[in-house]
C-alpha positions as CSV (number, residue, x, y, z in Angstrom):
1,M,123.6,48.3,103.4
2,Y,120.9,50.6,104.5
3,V,117.2,51.0,103.8
4,R,117.9,54.3,102.1
5,D,120.0,52.5,99.5
6,Y,117.2,50.2,98.3
7,M,114.0,52.1,99.0
8,S,111.9,53.8,96.3
9,A,112.0,57.5,97.0
10,D,109.1,59.9,96.2
11,P,106.3,57.3,96.4
12,V,102.8,57.9,95.1
13,I,100.7,59.4,97.9
14,I,97.2,60.5,98.7
15,G,95.6,63.0,101.0
16,P,93.2,62.3,103.8
17,N,90.3,64.2,102.2
18,D,90.7,62.5,98.8
19,S,88.0,60.0,97.9
20,V,88.0,56.2,97.4
21,G,87.7,56.8,93.7
22,D,90.8,59.0,93.7
23,A,92.7,56.2,95.4
24,L,91.5,53.5,93.1
25,E,92.5,55.6,90.1
26,L,96.1,56.1,91.5
27,L,96.5,52.4,92.3
28,K,95.4,51.5,88.8
29,D,97.5,54.1,87.0
30,H,100.6,53.2,88.9
31,S,100.1,49.4,89.2
32,I,100.5,49.6,93.0
33,R,98.6,48.2,96.0
34,R,99.0,50.7,98.7
35,L,99.2,54.5,99.2
36,P,100.8,56.4,102.1
37,V,98.4,59.1,103.4
38,V,100.1,62.4,103.8
39,S,99.0,65.7,105.3
40,K,101.2,68.8,105.2
41,G,104.2,66.6,104.4
42,K,103.6,64.3,107.4
43,L,102.7,60.6,107.2
44,I,99.3,60.1,108.9
45,G,98.1,56.8,107.6
46,L,98.1,54.1,105.0
47,V,95.4,52.9,102.6
48,T,95.6,49.6,100.7
49,N,93.8,48.0,97.9
50,T,92.0,45.7,100.4
51,D,90.8,48.8,102.4
52,L,89.3,50.3,99.3
53,I,87.6,47.1,98.3
54,K,86.1,46.7,101.7
55,A,84.9,50.4,101.6
56,S,83.1,49.9,98.3
57,P,80.1,47.7,97.7
58,S,81.0,44.8,95.4
59,P,78.9,46.1,92.5
60,A,81.2,49.1,92.4
61,T,84.0,47.0,91.0
62,S,82.3,47.1,87.6
63,L,81.9,50.8,87.6
64,S,84.2,53.4,86.1
65,I,86.3,55.7,88.2
66,H,84.0,58.6,87.5
67,E,80.9,56.6,88.5
68,I,82.6,55.6,91.8
69,N,83.5,59.2,92.5
70,Y,79.9,60.2,91.8
71,L,78.3,57.5,93.9
72,Y,80.8,57.6,96.8
73,P,82.0,61.2,97.2
74,K,81.5,61.0,101.0
75,I,83.8,58.1,101.5
76,K,87.1,59.8,102.4
77,I,90.5,58.2,102.8
78,K,90.7,59.4,106.4
79,D,87.7,57.3,107.2
80,I,89.1,54.0,106.0
81,M,92.9,54.4,106.3
82,T,95.1,52.6,108.8
83,K,96.4,55.2,111.3
84,D,99.0,53.1,113.1
85,V,101.4,52.6,110.3
86,I,104.5,50.4,110.8
87,T,107.5,52.4,109.6
88,I,111.3,52.3,109.4
89,D,114.0,54.9,109.4
90,P,116.1,55.2,106.2
91,D,119.3,54.8,108.2
92,E,118.3,51.4,109.5
93,A,120.2,48.3,108.2
94,I,118.5,46.5,105.4
95,E,118.3,43.3,107.5
96,E,116.3,45.1,110.1
97,A,113.7,45.9,107.4
98,A,113.6,42.2,106.4
99,V,113.1,41.0,110.0
100,L,110.4,43.6,110.6
101,M,108.5,42.7,107.4
102,R,108.7,39.0,108.3
103,E,107.6,39.5,111.9
104,K,104.7,41.7,110.9
105,K,103.9,39.8,107.7
106,L,104.2,42.9,105.5
107,G,105.0,43.2,101.9
108,T,105.9,46.9,102.2
109,L,107.4,49.2,104.8
110,I,106.9,53.0,104.8
111,V,110.2,54.8,105.3
112,V,110.0,58.0,107.4
113,D,112.5,60.4,108.7
114,K,111.2,62.3,111.7
115,N,107.7,61.4,110.5
116,N,108.4,62.9,107.1
117,L,107.7,60.4,104.3
118,V,110.9,59.7,102.4
119,G,110.2,56.4,100.6
120,I,108.8,52.9,100.5
121,I,110.7,49.6,100.6
122,T,109.1,46.4,99.3
123,E,109.9,42.7,99.1
124,S,111.3,43.2,95.6
125,D,113.7,45.8,97.0
126,L,114.8,43.2,99.6
127,F,115.3,40.6,96.9
128,K,117.6,43.1,95.1
129,A,119.6,43.6,98.3
130,F,119.8,39.8,98.7
131,I,121.3,39.5,95.2
132,D,123.8,42.2,95.9
133,V,124.9,40.6,99.2
134,F,125.6,37.3,97.4
135,N,126.9,38.9,94.3
136,F,124.8,36.6,92.2
137,D,125.2,38.9,89.2
138,R,128.9,38.4,89.2
139,P,130.5,35.4,87.4
140,G,131.9,32.7,89.7
141,I,131.2,29.4,91.5
142,K,129.4,28.6,94.7
143,I,130.8,26.2,97.3
144,V,129.2,25.3,100.6
145,V,131.5,24.0,103.4
146,S,130.6,22.6,106.8
147,F,133.1,22.4,109.7
148,E,133.3,22.5,113.5
149,D,132.7,26.0,114.8
150,K,136.0,26.8,116.5
151,I,138.0,29.9,116.9
152,G,140.4,30.4,114.0
153,E,138.7,28.0,111.6
154,L,137.2,30.7,109.4
155,G,140.6,32.4,109.1
156,K,142.2,29.1,108.1
157,L,139.5,28.6,105.4
158,T,139.9,32.0,103.9
159,S,143.7,31.7,104.0
160,L,143.4,28.4,102.1
161,I,141.3,30.0,99.4
162,S,143.8,32.9,99.1
163,S,146.7,30.4,98.8
164,M,145.0,29.1,95.7
165,D,145.1,32.7,94.3
166,I,141.3,32.8,94.2
167,L,139.2,35.9,95.1
168,I,136.3,35.4,97.5
169,I,133.4,37.4,96.1
170,S,131.1,36.8,99.0
171,L,130.9,34.7,102.2
172,I,127.9,33.9,104.3
173,I,127.9,32.0,107.6
174,T,124.9,30.0,108.9
175,Y,124.7,27.2,111.4
176,S,123.3,23.7,111.1
177,K,121.0,22.0,113.7
178,D,124.0,20.1,115.1
179,G,125.9,23.4,115.7
180,K,128.3,23.2,112.8
181,A,129.3,26.3,110.9
182,V,128.0,26.3,107.3
183,I,129.8,28.6,105.0
184,M,128.5,29.5,101.6
185,M,131.2,31.1,99.4
186,R,131.1,32.6,96.0
187,L,134.5,32.4,94.4
188,K,135.9,34.2,91.3
189,T,136.9,31.1,89.4
190,E,135.4,28.7,86.8
191,Q,137.4,25.7,88.1
192,R,135.3,24.0,90.9
193,E,136.9,20.6,91.1
194,P,140.4,21.7,92.1
195,V,139.0,23.9,94.8
196,V,136.8,21.1,96.2
197,K,139.7,18.7,96.2
198,E,141.9,21.1,98.1
199,L,139.2,21.8,100.6
200,E,138.6,18.1,101.3
201,K,142.3,17.5,101.5
202,S,142.5,20.1,104.2
203,G,139.7,18.4,106.2
204,Y,136.7,20.5,105.2
205,E,133.4,18.9,104.3
206,V,132.0,20.2,101.0
207,I,128.3,19.9,101.1
208,G,127.2,22.0,98.1
């Protein structure tokens, strides 16, 4: 799963010499909060709704777009944009985007290929990827199992599920504070109790 699979291609952009009013109009028309700044096809900055609010005196919020353009024609995007934009390559794994957004406390990442703007990926896009990973949109049941993290245990668990003629839709491994492996499985079956009984009979601790 890669960034290119979940990004929004052809995002709304703005030029460095466009005005604050131009940017506000674009944000309003497209119901967005940020605009990549592009010059000759290259990404050179980013301007957000917050940047525009800071650049405009508070009374301007009650003015029309035309009035803002008339009063503030000298305020150009290049004067208020962020120049050091955090970006990601379209061929990066989707989890790298998630980690970067969390570390930098960002709601959006600009996707560039050799400094050419190719898309935008947002928190909503990551949520979609999360749903796809867990296959939440496919019918089935969820079972969470905890056991000692030893070589071969995961293989034994999946073999046990297979022996019940049940398809594993998805399987995610995390670890508890005491070092145990915690496996969250989504299984293609509607019968939960027989699966739980068989797992517990084989020594697995079903915790969810």
